[in-house]
C-alpha positions in Angstrom: 0.5 0.0 0.1 1.2 3.8 -0.4 1.2 5.9 2.1 0.6 9.5 2.9 1.4 11.0 6.2 1.7 13.8 7.9 3.9 14.0 10.9 5.8 11.4 9.8 9.1 13.2 11.1 8.0 13.3 14.6 8.6 11.0 17.9 5.1 8.9 16.5 5.5 9.3 13.0 8.6 8.3 12.5 8.5 5.3 13.9 5.5 4.4 12.5 7.2 5.1 9.0 9.5 2.6 9.8 7.1 0.5 10.4 5.2 0.6 7.3 8.4 0.3 4.9 9.2 -3.1 7.5 6.2 -4.7 6.3 6.5 -4.0 2.6 4.2 -0.3 2.3 5.2 2.9 0.6 5.6 6.0 2.4 4.8 9.5 0.7 5.5 11.8 4.1 4.8 15.3 4.3 7.5 17.4 5.0 7.1 21.2 6.1 11.7 21.7 5.8 14.6 20.7 4.5 15.8 19.2 7.8 11.9 16.6 7.6 13.0 16.1 4.3 16.2 15.3 4.6 14.9 12.7 7.5 11.7 10.9 6.0 13.7 10.5 2.9 16.1 8.6 5.3 14.1 7.0 6.7 13.4 6.1 3.1 9.9 7.5 2.7 9.6 10.0 -0.4 8.9 13.7 0.5 5.3 16.3 -1.1 6.0 19.6 0.4 4.4 21.5 3.0 2.6 21.5 6.1 -0.8 21.0 7.7 -1.9 24.5 6.9 -1.4 23.8 2.7 -4.7 22.3 1.9 -3.8 21.9 -1.2 -0.7 19.9 -0.8 -2.5 17.9 1.4 -5.6 16.6 -1.2 -2.7 15.9 -3.6 -1.1 13.2 -0.9 -3.6 12.1 -0.1 -4.7 11.9 -4.2 -1.8 10.2 -5.1 -2.0 7.3 -1.8 -3.8 4.4 -0.9 -4.2 5.2 2.3 -3.6 8.0 5.0 -2.4 8.6 8.1 -2.5 12.0 9.7 -0.7 12.6 13.2 1.1 16.3 12.3 0.1 18.3 14.8 1.9 21.9 16.6 1.9 20.6 20.1 2.0 24.2 21.6 0.7 23.7 24.8 1.7 27.7 25.8 -1.3 28.8 25.9 -5.3 28.5 25.5 -4.9 30.1 22.7 -2.1 28.4 21.2 -4.2 25.3 22.0 -7.1 26.5 20.3 -5.1 27.6 16.8 -3.2 24.2 16.7 -7.0 22.2 17.4 -8.6 24.5 13.9 -5.4 23.9 12.1 -5.2 20.2 12.3 -9.7 20.6 12.6 -8.9 22.1 8.5 -6.2 19.2 7.3 -8.4 16.2 8.8 -11.8 17.4 6.7 -9.3 18.8 3.7 -8.5 15.0 3.9 -11.1 12.9 4.7 -13.2 14.8 1.5 -10.9 13.9 -0.6 -10.9 10.3 0.4 -15.3 10.0 0.4 -15.9 7.4 -1.8 -13.0 5.2 -2.7 -12.8 3.2 0.6 -9.5 4.5 1.0 -7.9 4.1 4.7 -7.5 7.6 6.8 -6.2 6.5 10.2 -5.9 9.8 12.3 -5.6 10.3 15.7 -7.3 11.5 19.0 -6.8 10.9 22.8 -8.1 8.1 25.3 -10.9 9.1 27.0 -11.3 9.4 30.6 -14.4 7.9 32.8 -15.0 9.3 36.3 -14.5 6.3 38.7 -13.4 3.2 36.4 -10.6 2.5 33.3 -11.9 3.8 30.2 -13.2 1.4 26.8 -13.1 2.3 23.7 -16.8 1.9 23.8 -16.8 5.5 25.5 -16.6 8.3 23.7 -14.0 11.3 23.3 -14.7 13.8 24.8 -15.7 17.1 23.4 -15.4 19.9 25.2 -12.6 21.3 27.4 -8.9 22.7 26.3 -8.9 19.5 23.2 -12.6 19.2 23.4 -12.4 20.7 19.1 -9.7 17.5 18.2 -12.8 15.6 20.1 -15.4 16.8 17.9 -12.6 16.4 14.6 -12.5 12.7 14.9 -16.1 12.5 15.4 -17.2 13.6 12.4 -13.8 12.6 10.5 -15.4 8.8 11.5 -18.5 9.5 10.2 -16.9 8.8 6.7 -17.4 5.7 7.2 -20.7 6.1 6.0 -19.8 8.5 2.4 -16.8 6.0 1.3 -14.3 6.7 3.5 -12.4 3.7 5.8 -11.6 5.9 8.9 -10.8 4.7 11.9 -9.3 7.0 15.2 -6.7 5.1 17.2 -6.5 6.9 20.3 -2.9 7.5 21.9 -2.6 7.8 25.9 -1.4 10.7 27.8 2.6 9.3 27.1 3.9 8.0 24.0 7.1 7.5 25.3 11.1 6.3 23.7 14.1 6.6 25.0 12.6 8.5 28.3 11.1 11.4 26.6 7.5 11.8 24.5 3.8 12.6 26.2 2.4 14.0 29.5 5.7 12.6 31.0 7.5 14.6 28.9 6.4 18.0 29.6 7.1 16.6 33.8 10.6 16.6 33.2 10.8 19.7 31.5 9.1 21.1 33.4 11.0 19.9 37.0 14.4 21.1 34.4 13.1 24.8 34.0 12.1 24.4 38.0 14.0 22.4 39.9 11.4 20.6 40.8 9.5 17.2 40.2 6.5 18.5 40.7 2.6 16.5 40.3 -0.8 18.1 41.2 -2.4 16.6 43.3 -1.6 13.8 45.5 0.1 12.5 42.5 -2.5 9.2 43.0 -4.3 10.1 39.7 -3.4 7.6 37.2 -1.5 8.5 33.4 -2.1 5.3 31.0 0.7 5.3 28.9 2.7 3.5 24.9 5.9 3.0 23.8 5.9 4.8 20.6 7.5 1.7 18.6 4.5 -0.8 19.8 2.1 2.0 19.1 3.5 2.0 15.3 2.5 -1.4 15.3 -1.3 -0.2 15.6 -1.3 2.2 13.0 -0.2 -0.3 10.7 -2.7 -3.1 11.7 -5.2 -0.1 11.8 -5.1 1.1 7.8 -4.7 -2.5 6.9 -7.0 -4.2 8.4 -9.6 -1.8 10.8 -13.9 -1.4 9.8 -14.8 1.9 9.1 -15.8 4.1 11.7 -13.4 2.5 14.4 -11.8 3.4 17.5 -8.8 1.6 19.0 -6.8 2.1 21.9 -3.1 2.1 22.2 -2.4 1.2 25.3 0.3 -0.7 26.8 0.2 1.2 30.4 -3.7 1.6 31.5 -2.8 3.5 34.3 0.8 4.9 36.3 0.6 6.5 39.0 1.6 10.6 38.3 3.3 10.4 41.8 5.1 7.6 40.6 6.2 8.9 37.2 8.1 12.2 39.2 9.8 10.3 41.4 11.5 7.9 39.1 11.8 11.7 37.1 13.3 13.5 40.5 15.6 10.3 41.3 16.8 10.7 37.1 17.4 14.5 37.6 18.7 14.9 41.2 15.8 16.8 41.9 13.3 16.6 44.6 9.7 16.0 44.0 7.1 16.8 45.6 2.9 18.0 44.9 2.4 21.4 43.1 0.1 23.7 42.5 -2.1 23.0 39.0 -1.7 26.5 37.2 2.1 25.4 37.5 1.4 23.1 34.3 -0.3 26.4 31.9 -3.3 25.1 29.6 -3.1 21.7 30.6 -3.5 21.3 34.7 -6.7 20.6 35.1 -6.1 17.1 32.6 -2.7 16.8 34.4 -4.6 16.6 37.3 -8.0 14.1 36.3 -7.5 9.9 37.0 -7.7 8.6 33.6 -6.5 4.9 33.1 -7.9 3.1 30.2 -8.2 -0.2 29.0 -7.1 -1.6 25.3 -8.5 -5.1 25.8 -11.2 -4.9 23.1 -8.0 -3.5 20.6 -6.0 -6.4 21.5 -8.5 -9.3 20.5 -9.8 -7.8 17.9 -6.6 -6.2 16.2 -4.1 -9.1 17.3 -2.6 -6.1 18.7 0.0 -6.3 21.6 3.0 -4.1 22.6 6.3 -5.8 23.6 8.4 -2.7 24.8 9.5 -0.8 28.0 7.0 0.4 30.1 6.6 3.7 30.4 8.4 3.5 34.3 11.1 1.3 32.7 11.9 3.7 29.7 12.0 7.1 32.7 15.1 5.7 33.7 16.5 6.5 30.2 16.8 9.9 30.8 19.9 11.7 31.4 20.6 13.7 34.4 
């Protein structure tokens, strides 16, 4: 299969490109810079120049492919306004990709976050949130899945708050960054809230499986660890960096503070059973041991 991918040189995207190329697919990668193009081509992908705001480029890439995987996101969490801009940019990109594929029965694989459900572990049957700081992503993914009725084999991979590799990535990576900046490995509240996680190399396998076989309009959970206590995550970070570990105000985590404070464990039992996915790489707490002081 010839696959058009956005975000193909990021932590997750580079793993997905390698996974696809290792299983007889070819890759056309969106590249917004010379550096991104060099990285994608070095990995074995063909490139097309542009960013996710270049809607005509996105349509052209999708038109040249047998399937599409969308991963690009600006990841600017510096303010609520920045998050809103990132979500709006992604929404426009996904709608353009979806419209290009209408009536083709080709796959469009996108991402969202695992949902949080008060008092229990979330499952693939739970709806993603459509309000809050990143609620717009939930609304957009819901619209993309609805394209199943218009001849698009759309599917969503729900990623946990931390997708990690070599001790970096996701919410745990943000905790590490904040710890370096403030001199304290902090966590919100009492730290007993749980975050799910997955290794990027395991997530990449699930993207490939969904591309190859996921039914239209379905959502899947890329969850390796159902939920690590945030205090345990901060403890490893603090030990690796030689910093004190303590509770800090929710406001210290900026616009994502409210999400950081949530208990949000998640299951991937249905995904494992239906698609035959089985994580095999390091757990989050094991991988955080790779953090360099």
